[in-house]
N, CA, C and O of each residue as an XYZ file, in Angstrom:
828
protein
N      85.968    118.916     87.127
C      86.099    117.865     86.126
C      85.075    118.095     85.021
O      83.881    118.233     85.289
N      85.547    118.136     83.782
C      84.674    118.413     82.659
C      83.743    117.233     82.403
O      84.150    116.079     82.538
N      82.479    117.522     82.031
C      81.553    116.425     81.744
C      82.008    115.644     80.527
O      82.663    116.192     79.640
N      81.659    114.347     80.482
C      82.055    113.506     79.363
C      81.340    113.957     78.100
O      80.190    114.394     78.146
N      82.038    113.847     76.963
C      81.428    114.192     75.691
C      80.386    113.143     75.337
O      80.376    112.048     75.898
N      79.505    113.490     74.395
C      78.456    112.549     73.997
C      79.035    111.253     73.437
O      78.568    110.180     73.819
N      80.052    111.301     72.531
C      80.625    110.044     72.045
C      81.243    109.198     73.170
O      81.114    107.974     73.179
N      81.908    109.863     74.107
C      82.507    109.129     75.216
C      81.439    108.488     76.089
O      81.585    107.341     76.514
N      80.364    109.226     76.359
C      79.285    108.681     77.173
C      78.602    107.523     76.454
O      78.230    106.529     77.076
N      78.439    107.659     75.141
C      77.845    106.579     74.350
C      78.718    105.336     74.397
O      78.219    104.218     74.530
N      80.039    105.541     74.284
C      80.969    104.419     74.344
C      80.931    103.756     75.709
O      80.959    102.530     75.805
N      80.869    104.557     76.766
C      80.842    103.997     78.116
C      79.581    103.152     78.334
O      79.642    102.064     78.907
N      78.453    103.665     77.874
C      77.200    102.918     78.020
C      77.274    101.596     77.260
O      76.845    100.557     77.761
N      77.824    101.647     76.044
C      77.934    100.432     75.242
C      78.861     99.419     75.905
O      78.564     98.225     75.920
N      79.987     99.889     76.456
C      80.928     98.998     77.125
C      80.324     98.405     78.395
O      80.483     97.214     78.666
N      79.632     99.238     79.170
C      78.987     98.751     80.389
C      77.974     97.653     80.061
O      77.911     96.627     80.738
N      77.189     97.885     79.018
C      76.180     96.896     78.641
C      76.838     95.581     78.208
O      76.371     94.498     78.561
N      77.924     95.691     77.440
C      78.617     94.480     76.988
C      79.224     93.729     78.172
O      79.138     92.503     78.243
N      79.839     94.466     79.101
C      80.454     93.838     80.271
C      79.417     93.099     81.113
O      79.705     92.035     81.661
N      78.225     93.654     81.215
C      77.173     93.017     82.003
C      76.594     91.802     81.272
O      76.413     90.739     81.866
N      76.308     91.970     79.986
C      75.610     90.925     79.238
C      76.529     89.791     78.799
O      76.075     88.662     78.611
N      77.814     90.082     78.636
C      78.721     89.076     78.083
C      79.925     88.824     78.984
O      81.002     88.455     78.514
N      79.727     89.030     80.292
C      80.851     88.862     81.218
C      81.385     87.433     81.219
O      82.595     87.225     81.309
N      80.489     86.444     81.118
C      80.929     85.049     81.145
C      81.770     84.714     79.912
O      82.790     84.033     80.020
N      81.345     85.188     78.756
C      82.125     84.943     77.540
C      83.494     85.617     77.639
O      84.509     85.029     77.268
N      83.516     86.839     78.136
C      84.783     87.549     78.289
C      85.678     86.838     79.290
O      86.888     86.730     79.087
N      85.077     86.354     80.374
C      85.844     85.625     81.382
C      86.455     84.358     80.805
O      87.606     84.039     81.103
N      85.710     83.633     79.989
C      86.239     82.419     79.360
C      87.429     82.729     78.475
O      88.420     81.998     78.485
N      87.343     83.800     77.714
C      88.460     84.209     76.864
C      89.675     84.603     77.696
O      90.810     84.271     77.355
N      89.423     85.310     78.781
C      90.530     85.729     79.641
C      91.185     84.526     80.305
O      92.406     84.496     80.461
N      90.386     83.528     80.701
C      90.960     82.304     81.272
C      91.914     81.649     80.282
O      92.987     81.176     80.657
N      91.508     81.628     79.007
C      92.351     81.047     77.967
C      93.687     81.779     77.889
O      94.740     81.145     77.834
N      93.647     83.117     77.885
C      94.884     83.898     77.771
C      95.719     83.839     79.049
O      96.947     83.891     78.987
N      95.067     83.730     80.203
C      95.794     83.593     81.463
C      96.685     82.357     81.430
O      97.836     82.397     81.864
N      96.134     81.248     80.903
C      96.906     80.003     80.808
C      97.909     80.077     79.662
O      99.072     79.713     79.832
N      97.472     80.542     78.506
C      98.336     80.574     77.327
C      99.547     81.482     77.521
O     100.649     81.154     77.080
N      99.347     82.609     78.173
C     100.451     83.543     78.389
C     101.251     83.226     79.648
O     102.201     83.934     79.984
N     100.860     82.157     80.344
C     101.655     81.683     81.473
C     101.488     82.449     82.770
O     102.361     82.401     83.637
N     100.366     83.159     82.914
C     100.169     83.896     84.168
C      99.801     82.952     85.306
O     100.194     83.178     86.451
N      99.042     81.887     84.998
C      98.622     80.937     86.029
C      98.314     79.599     85.368
O      97.927     79.559     84.200
N      98.485     78.492     86.115
C      98.112     77.177     85.585
C      96.597     77.058     85.488
O      95.862     77.879     86.037
N      96.139     76.027     84.782
C      94.705     75.859     84.541
C      93.904     75.799     85.837
O      92.788     76.315     85.901
N      94.466     75.172     86.871
C      93.750     75.031     88.131
C      93.492     76.345     88.836
O      92.564     76.439     89.640
N      94.292     77.364     88.553
C      94.132     78.671     89.208
C      93.624     79.730     88.234
O      93.456     80.892     88.605
N      93.376     79.324     86.976
C      93.058     80.299     85.931
C      91.766     81.052     86.206
O      91.678     82.244     85.909
N      90.757     80.383     86.768
C      89.466     81.048     86.968
C      89.596     82.228     87.930
O      89.134     83.330     87.632
N      90.225     81.997     89.083
C      90.373     83.066     90.074
C      91.218     84.211     89.526
O      90.903     85.381     89.741
N      92.291     83.869     88.819
C      93.163     84.908     88.258
C      92.422     85.677     87.164
O      92.536     86.900     87.074
N      91.660     84.955     86.330
C      90.911     85.615     85.261
C      89.856     86.563     85.822
O      89.592     87.609     85.228
N      89.253     86.216     86.953
C      88.290     87.112     87.595
C      88.949     88.426     88.001
O      88.389     89.505     87.809
N      90.146     88.312     88.563
C      90.874     89.518     88.963
C      91.236     90.350     87.736
O      91.130     91.576     87.757
N      91.666     89.675     86.661
C      91.993     90.379     85.422
C      90.749     91.069     84.868
O      90.819     92.211     84.415
N      89.608     90.373     84.904
C      88.361     90.947     84.393
C      88.002     92.233     85.134
O      87.545     93.196     84.519
N      88.206     92.251     86.436
C      87.914     93.459     87.209
C      88.784     94.622     86.741
O      88.306     95.747     86.589
N      90.066     94.339     86.516
C      90.975     95.399     86.044
C      90.600     95.854     84.642
O      90.677     97.042     84.331
N      90.192     94.908     83.793
C      89.783     95.249     82.433
C      88.588     96.199     82.470
O      88.563     97.201     81.756
N      87.596     95.879     83.305
C      86.405     96.724     83.398
C      86.768     98.137     83.852
O      86.280     99.122     83.297
N      87.623     98.223     84.861
C      88.027     99.539     85.371
C      88.758    100.335     84.289
O      88.449    101.504     84.060
N      89.726     99.703     83.627
C      90.500    100.399     82.595
C      89.628    100.785     81.411
O      89.738    101.894     80.890
N      88.760     99.870     80.983
C      87.924    100.131     79.816
C      87.010    101.328     80.049
O      86.886    102.195     79.184
N      86.373    101.379     81.210
C      85.451    102.482     81.493
C      86.199    103.792     81.735
O      85.693    104.875     81.438
N      87.418    103.675     82.281
C      88.212    104.879     82.514
C      88.711    105.482     81.204
O      88.944    106.688     81.120
N      88.876    104.639     80.176
C      89.375    105.107     78.880
C      88.342    104.895     77.778
O      88.682    104.589     76.635
N      87.068    105.066     78.149
C      85.991    104.843     77.191
C      86.102    105.754     75.973
O      85.626    105.401     74.894
N      86.725    106.923     76.134
C      86.856    107.859     75.018
C      87.672    107.270     73.870
O      87.555    107.724     72.732
N      88.500    106.260     74.159
C      89.317    105.644     73.111
C      88.540    104.606     72.307
O      88.988    104.169     71.247
N      87.377    104.216     72.816
C      86.587    103.203     72.126
C      85.602    103.872     71.176
O      84.900    104.810     71.554
N      85.559    103.387     69.952
C      84.655    103.943     68.955
C      83.335    103.182     68.974
O      83.312    101.992     68.658
N      82.253    103.830     69.332
C      80.951    103.144     69.341
C      80.668    102.506     67.988
O      80.931    103.094     66.940
N      80.130    101.302     68.031
C      79.864    100.580     66.793
C      80.908     99.525     66.501
O      80.660     98.606     65.720
N      82.099     99.646     67.131
C      83.127     98.619     66.985
C      82.741     97.403     67.816
O      81.829     97.468     68.640
N      83.444     96.288     67.594
C      83.214     95.077     68.373
C      83.896     95.226     69.734
O      85.124     95.271     69.796
N      83.126     95.304     70.827
C      83.735     95.507     72.151
C      84.642     94.364     72.590
O      85.632     94.595     73.285
N      84.314     93.123     72.192
C      85.077     91.977     72.678
C      86.550     92.098     72.328
O      87.407     91.914     73.193
N      86.856     92.403     71.079
C      88.254     92.491     70.653
C      88.978     93.598     71.416
O      90.131     93.429     71.813
N      88.302     94.732     71.622
C      88.925     95.863     72.320
C      89.181     95.516     73.780
O      90.244     95.818     74.322
N      88.191     94.874     74.415
C      88.344     94.498     75.820
C      89.406     93.418     75.998
O      90.161     93.449     76.970
N      89.470     92.473     75.078
C      90.502     91.441     75.169
C      91.894     92.036     74.974
O      92.864     91.563     75.566
N      91.991     93.064     74.153
C      93.280     93.743     74.000
C      93.752     94.338     75.316
O      94.926     94.241     75.671
N      92.810     94.963     76.043
C      93.138     95.485     77.376
C      93.509     94.331     78.299
O      94.460     94.426     79.075
N      92.743     93.229     78.209
C      93.003     92.071     79.060
C      94.388     91.491     78.869
O      95.060     91.144     79.841
N      94.819     91.383     77.619
C      96.154     90.853     77.329
C      97.228     91.751     77.940
O      98.219     91.262     78.482
N      97.024     93.071     77.850
C      97.987     94.002     78.455
C      98.023     93.853     79.977
O      99.095     93.896     80.582
N      96.846     93.677     80.598
C      96.783     93.476     82.047
C      97.514     92.202     82.432
O      98.279     92.191     83.396
N      97.284     91.120     81.680
C      97.942     89.839     81.961
C      99.450     89.970     81.840
O     100.185     89.453     82.682
N      99.915     90.646     80.817
C     101.360     90.816     80.630
C     101.977     91.629     81.761
O     103.082     91.332     82.215
N     101.251     92.668     82.221
C     101.751     93.464     83.347
C     101.848     92.609     84.604
O     102.846     92.654     85.323
N     100.799     91.830     84.858
C     100.820     90.986     86.055
C     101.905     89.920     85.961
O     102.555     89.602     86.957
N     102.100     89.373     84.773
C     103.129     88.358     84.603
C     104.513     88.945     84.853
O     105.353     88.313     85.494
N     104.748     90.155     84.347
C     106.032     90.814     84.565
C     106.275     91.067     86.049
O     107.389     90.897     86.544
N     105.210     91.480     86.761
C     105.334     91.733     88.196
C     105.610     90.442     88.955
O     106.432     90.426     89.872
N     104.931     89.360     88.582
C     105.171     88.076     89.246
C     106.573     87.557     88.955
O     107.215     86.967     89.823
N     107.045     87.778     87.731
C     108.401     87.340     87.386
C     109.423     88.070     88.243
O     110.409     87.487     88.695
N     109.167     89.371     88.460
C     110.085     90.142     89.303
C     110.091     89.592     90.716
O     111.150     89.447     91.326
N     108.901     89.283     91.243
C     108.822     88.773     92.612
C     109.380     87.367     92.735
O     109.972     87.020     93.757
N     109.195     86.545     91.689
C     109.633     85.153     91.770
C     111.153     85.024     91.794
O     111.680     83.974     92.161
N     111.855     86.076     91.409
C     113.315     86.067     91.418
C     113.878     86.472     92.778
O     115.093     86.555     92.955
N     112.990     86.722     93.730
C     113.427     87.182     95.040
C     113.018     86.201     96.113
O     112.005     85.515     95.981
N     113.797     86.130     97.171
C     113.510     85.236     98.289
C     113.509     86.044     99.588
O     114.041     87.152     99.651
N     112.913     85.475    100.594
C     112.912     86.143    101.895
C     114.327     86.302    102.406
O     115.065     85.318    102.473
N     114.725     87.499    102.766
C     116.074     87.778    103.245
C     116.028     88.286    104.675
O     115.500     89.372    104.915
N     116.568     87.531    105.643
C     116.581     88.004    107.029
C     117.289     89.344    107.177
O     116.868     90.190    107.965
N     118.366     89.535    106.416
C     119.094     90.792    106.508
C     118.242     91.974    106.093
O     118.219     93.002    106.770
N     117.540     91.827    104.972
C     116.668     92.904    104.514
C     115.499     93.098    105.460
O     115.069     94.224    105.712
N     114.985     91.985    105.985
C     113.896     92.085    106.949
C     114.338     92.837    108.196
O     113.633     93.714    108.696
N     115.512     92.477    108.685
C     116.012     93.128    109.889
C     116.197     94.624    109.671
O     115.827     95.430    110.525
N     116.774     94.996    108.518
C     116.995     96.418    108.262
C     115.677     97.158    108.111
O     115.557     98.315    108.513
N     114.672     96.477    107.520
C     113.368     97.115    107.347
C     112.687     97.316    108.694
O     112.144     98.386    108.973
N     112.719     96.281    109.522
C     112.019     96.349    110.798
C     112.718     97.256    111.802
O     112.080     97.791    112.708
N     114.040     97.432    111.643
C     114.801     98.218    112.595
C     114.832     99.710    112.258
O     115.438    100.494    112.988
N     114.183    100.109    111.158
C     114.189    101.512    110.770
C     113.600    102.373    111.890
O     112.621    101.990    112.531
N     114.203    103.526    112.113
C     113.728    104.417    113.168
C     112.354    104.977    112.836
O     111.491    105.093    113.706
N     112.156    105.332    111.537
C     110.868    105.856    111.127
C     110.096    104.732    110.448
O     110.644    104.014    109.612
N     108.834    104.580    110.806
C     108.036    103.464    110.287
C     107.862    103.599    108.779
O     107.350    104.614    108.308
N     108.283    102.586    108.012
C     108.075    102.621    106.567
C     106.634    102.256    106.245
O     105.886    101.793    107.106
N     106.266    102.472    105.002
C     104.932    102.090    104.590
C     104.840    100.577    104.484
O     105.851     99.875    104.493
N     103.601    100.085    104.383
C     103.398     98.632    104.247
C     104.146     98.098    103.032
O     104.776     97.043    103.101
N     104.078     98.831    101.910
C     104.732     98.347    100.685
C     106.246     98.336    100.837
O     106.910     97.429    100.335
N     106.804     99.336    101.526
C     108.253     99.372    101.733
C     108.719     98.207    102.591
O     109.750     97.596    102.309
N     107.959     97.897    103.639
C     108.320     96.748    104.469
C     108.232     95.474    103.653
O     109.127     94.631    103.701
N     107.147     95.338    102.902
C     106.942     94.122    102.114
C     108.059     93.963    101.084
O     108.584     92.864    100.906
N     108.429     95.061    100.399
C     109.493     94.983     99.398
C     110.812     94.554    100.023
O     111.562     93.781     99.427
N     111.099     95.055    101.228
C     112.368     94.742    101.867
C     112.361     93.384    102.557
O     113.387     92.937    103.069
N     111.212     92.735    102.571
C     111.152     91.379    103.100
C     111.786     90.387    102.129
O     112.057     89.243    102.493
N     112.022     90.826    100.898
C     112.459     89.912     99.856
C     113.790     90.361     99.269
O     114.070     91.555     99.166
N     114.623     89.360     98.879
C     115.885     89.654     98.201
C     116.364     88.398     97.502
O     115.946     87.292     97.842
N     117.245     88.569     96.518
C     117.723     87.445     95.729
C     118.653     86.560     96.529
O     119.489     87.052     97.287
N     118.508     85.234     96.362
C     119.466     84.285     96.922
C     120.203     83.639     95.767
O     119.663     83.548     94.664
N     121.430     83.188     95.998
C     122.264     82.727     94.898
C     122.414     81.226     94.809
O     122.970     80.745     93.822
N     121.953     80.457     95.777
C     122.121     79.022     95.707
C     121.334     78.307     96.766
O     120.720     78.946     97.621
N     121.339     76.954     96.730
C     120.543     76.176     97.683
C     120.934     76.398     99.128
O     120.060     76.389     99.995
N     122.232     76.600     99.434
C     122.643     76.825    100.820
C     122.053     78.121    101.354
O     121.579     78.184    102.488
N     122.088     79.160    100.512
C     121.528     80.439    100.937
C     120.020     80.334    101.135
O     119.459     80.958    102.036
N     119.365     79.532    100.279
C     117.925     79.367    100.404
C     117.571     78.682    101.729
O     116.613     79.071    102.397
N     118.349     77.664    102.103
C     118.104     76.958    103.366
C     118.299     77.908    104.541
O     117.490     77.938    105.468
N     119.388     78.688    104.495
C     119.649     79.652    105.565
C     118.521     80.681    105.661
O     118.091     81.054    106.752
N     118.049     81.133    104.484
C     116.970     82.122    104.477
C     115.692     81.543    105.070
O     114.992     82.212    105.831
N     115.394     80.297    104.719
C     114.189     79.650    105.240
C     114.271     79.495    106.761
O     113.288     79.726    107.465
N     115.468     79.095    107.274
C     115.624     78.917    108.718
C     115.491     80.245    109.451
O     114.828     80.333    110.484
N     116.129     81.277    108.906
C     116.057     82.594    109.540
C     114.643     83.162    109.456
O     114.171     83.817    110.385
N     113.968     82.904    108.325
C     112.592     83.378    108.176
C     111.697     82.725    109.206
O     110.839     83.385    109.792
N     111.888     81.421    109.437
C     111.087     80.709    110.431
C     111.288     81.305    111.820
O     110.337     81.437    112.590
N     112.548     81.670    112.138
C     112.835     82.261    113.439
C     112.153     83.625    113.592
O     111.639     83.959    114.659
N     112.159     84.398    112.513
C     111.529     85.710    112.562
C     110.007     85.591    112.669
O     109.373     86.319    113.432
N     109.432     84.672    111.902
C     107.990     84.501    111.934
C     107.510     83.953    113.274
O     106.343     84.110    113.633
N     108.425     83.301    114.019
C     108.071     82.779    115.339
C     107.801     83.902    116.336
O     107.290     83.651    117.428
N     108.141     85.137    115.970
C     107.908     86.275    116.859
C     106.430     86.659    116.938
O     106.027     87.372    117.856
N     105.618     86.191    115.980
C     104.210     86.566    115.964
C     103.339     85.330    116.154
O     103.838     84.204    116.142
N     102.048     85.540    116.327
C     101.151     84.417    116.583
C     100.921     83.587    115.320
O     101.344     83.953    114.223
N     100.239     82.461    115.511
C     100.066     81.505    114.410
C      99.290     82.113    113.241
O      99.614     81.851    112.082
N      98.276     82.917    113.533
C      97.474     83.535    112.471
C      98.327     84.471    111.616
O      98.254     84.439    110.388
N      99.137     85.307    112.275
C     100.009     86.224    111.537
C     101.072     85.455    110.756
O     101.412     85.821    109.631
N     101.592     84.392    111.358
C     102.604     83.583    110.657
C     102.050     83.031    109.351
O     102.737     83.033    108.330
N     100.818     82.563    109.384
C     100.210     81.992    108.182
C     100.057     83.043    107.089
O     100.352     82.782    105.923
N      99.595     84.232    107.471
C      99.425     85.315    106.498
C     100.765     85.702    105.888
O     100.881     85.826    104.669
N     101.775     85.892    106.729
C     103.095     86.306    106.246
C     103.756     85.209    105.416
O     104.422     85.493    104.421
N     103.571     83.956    105.829
C     104.166     82.857    105.070
C     103.578     82.802    103.661
O     104.312     82.654    102.684
N     102.268     82.921    103.558
C     101.607     82.869    102.254
C     101.997     84.060    101.375
O     102.300     83.903    100.192
N     101.983     85.254    101.978
C     102.202     86.475    101.199
C     103.656     86.698    100.835
O     103.960     87.127     99.722
N     104.568     86.409    101.774
C     105.972     86.742    101.573
C     106.781     85.543    101.108
O     107.465     85.613    100.086
N     106.711     84.447    101.846
C     107.549     83.294    101.530
C     107.066     82.593    100.267
O     107.873     82.220     99.416
N     105.732     82.411    100.139
C     105.204     81.706     98.978
C     104.770     82.653     97.870
O     104.430     82.209     96.774
N     104.779     83.937     98.142
C     104.518     84.928     97.096
C     103.098     84.962     96.568
O     102.888     85.292     95.401
N     102.113     84.629     97.400
C     100.722     84.658     96.953
C     100.297     86.094     96.624
O     100.556     87.015     97.399
N      99.652     86.274     95.483
C      99.101     87.567     95.142
C      97.833     87.807     95.970
O      97.341     86.901     96.643
N      97.315     89.028     95.913
C      96.190     89.403     96.773
C      94.998     88.465     96.604
O      94.412     88.034     97.597
N      94.627     88.140     95.358
C      93.457     87.298     95.128
C      93.680     85.897     95.673
O      92.793     85.331     96.313
N      94.868     85.327     95.424
C      95.151     83.977     95.902
C      95.295     83.949     97.419
O      94.880     82.990     98.070
N      95.885     85.001     97.976
C      95.998     85.089     99.433
C      94.602     85.090    100.054
O      94.360     84.414    101.054
N      93.695     85.847     99.458
C      92.329     85.906     99.965
C      91.654     84.535     99.877
O      90.924     84.139    100.786
N      91.898     83.823     98.790
C      91.303     82.491     98.634
C      91.837     81.530     99.690
O      91.073     80.770    100.285
N      93.143     81.563     99.921
C      93.736     80.683    100.930
C      93.156     80.968    102.316
O      92.926     80.049    103.102
N      92.924     82.245    102.606
C      92.439     82.640    103.929
C      90.922     82.574    104.041
O      90.372     82.651    105.140
N      90.241     82.430    102.898
C      88.788     82.369    102.913
C      88.123     83.695    103.216
O      87.050     83.741    103.817
N      88.785     84.802    102.786
C      88.233     86.139    103.030
C      88.319     86.955    101.748
O      88.849     86.478    100.745
N      87.807     88.173    101.770
C      87.842     89.032    100.585
C      89.251     89.587    100.374
O      90.033     89.646    101.323
N      89.591     89.999     99.130
C      90.906     90.594     98.877
C      91.189     91.810     99.751
O      92.317     92.002    100.205
N      90.160     92.639     99.989
C      90.357     93.811    100.840
C      90.693     93.423    102.269
O      91.575     94.016    102.892
N      89.980     92.416    102.791
C      90.254     91.944    104.153
C      91.634     91.306    104.232
O      92.322     91.434    105.245
N      92.045     90.616    103.162
C      93.374     89.994    103.141
C      94.463     91.059    103.190
O      95.477     90.886    103.867
N      94.253     92.164    102.470
C      95.232     93.254    102.475
C      95.360     93.866    103.865
O      96.462     94.158    104.328
N      94.214     94.056    104.526
C      94.228     94.614    105.888
C      94.934     93.662    106.847
O      95.729     94.096    107.681
N      94.644     92.352    106.732
C      95.253     91.382    107.631
C      96.768     91.322    107.425
O      97.525     91.207    108.389
N      97.204     91.399    106.172
C      98.644     91.392    105.898
C      99.305     92.633    106.476
O     100.380     92.549    107.071
N      98.668     93.779    106.306
C      99.215     95.035    106.826
C      99.382     94.967    108.343
O     100.410     95.379    108.880
N      98.367     94.446    109.026
C      98.433     94.363    110.487
C      99.477     93.341    110.935
O     100.161     93.546    111.937
N      99.596     92.241    110.190
C     100.605     91.230    110.531
C     102.012     91.812    110.390
O     102.883     91.548    111.218
N     102.228     92.603    109.341
C     103.532     93.249    109.156
C     103.822     94.217    110.302
O     104.950     94.284    110.790
N     102.814     94.959    110.726
C     103.005     95.897    111.835
C     103.368     95.168    113.128
O     104.268     95.588    113.856
N     102.657     94.070    113.406
C     102.940     93.321    114.632
C     104.319     92.670    114.580
O     105.014     92.609    115.594
N     104.715     92.188    113.418
C     106.049     91.600    113.281
C     107.122     92.655    113.506
O     108.138     92.389    114.148
N     106.896     93.837    112.981
C     107.874     94.918    113.161
C     108.020     95.288    114.635
O     109.134     95.466    115.128
N     106.885     95.404    115.340
C     106.936     95.755    116.766
C     107.634     94.654    117.571
O     108.438     94.942    118.458
N     107.319     93.383    117.254
C     107.935     92.266    117.975
C     109.433     92.221    117.732
O     110.207     91.933    118.645
N     109.839     92.504    116.513
C     111.269     92.509    116.192
C     111.988     93.621    116.956
O     113.067     93.405    117.506
N     111.390     94.803    116.986
C     112.009     95.929    117.691
C     112.110     95.650    119.191
O     113.098     96.011    119.829
N     111.081     95.005    119.750
C     111.127     94.659    121.169
C     112.245     93.655    121.451
O     112.968     93.779    122.439
N     112.377     92.661    120.573
C     113.442     91.665    120.756
C     114.802     92.320    120.639
O     115.715     92.001    121.400
N     114.945     93.236    119.690
C     116.223     93.931    119.519
C     116.557     94.760    120.752
O     117.704     94.772    121.200
N     115.558     95.455    121.305
C     115.784     96.270    122.499
C     116.215     95.420    123.699
O     117.091     95.809    124.471
N     115.575     94.242    123.839
C     115.937     93.334    124.940
C     117.366     92.830    124.771
O     118.127     92.764    125.736
N     117.723     92.475    123.540
C     119.082     91.977    123.283
C     120.130     93.047    123.566
O     121.200     92.763    124.103
N     119.796     94.299    123.189
C     120.744     95.376    123.416
C     120.925     95.650    124.908
O     122.040     95.885    125.375
N     119.809     95.618    125.657
C     119.909     95.876    127.089
C     120.657     94.755    127.801
O     121.372     94.998    128.773
N     120.491     93.531    127.316
C     121.173     92.386    127.921
C     122.691     92.445    127.677
O     123.493     92.129    128.556
N     123.054     92.860    126.453
C     124.463     92.917    126.122
C     125.148     94.119    126.768
O     126.363     94.129    126.963
N     124.330     95.145    127.099
C     124.915     96.334    127.728
C     125.183     96.084    129.186
O     125.675     96.970    129.884
């Protein structure tokens, strides 16, 4: 990896200093845009803005070469922040159009080769077309979640049924985002094993 050029290193140092010294001001601005752009309501804006701020810092330092030293860092960082918010909003909109589908869950859990955590999670959700389908999906989801213990049910209900993002899931559980991701991954694994065991028992009984 080639060493950073002097202008890039100068820009990175300037951005790092601004992020440290003016993080609260930047966070306040991001909270405003989080609410204004519809990413989260005012009551959840602080937690969401913190997550956005982390992404802004990572992106800004990774692309420090694009920043011209001497420019106003706030405007440049807020530009990155707005893009991050729009990306997250688009992702949430995609997820909000989907509901838990027992059929997709069953096909995901019954796969012969273990899918990745993201593949299982994606297949846990599918579009429903009306209130009757939503009721059926909720009832079937409850039956499937009954296969695991209460702790796993809570994690899966929050993450899949209610669509909590990583930061909000962590807040609900009272743990760090990294720990929440690990707990969700393990809950998905246990649900998959329990489903496969139930399927095997049903097949042996019918045979």
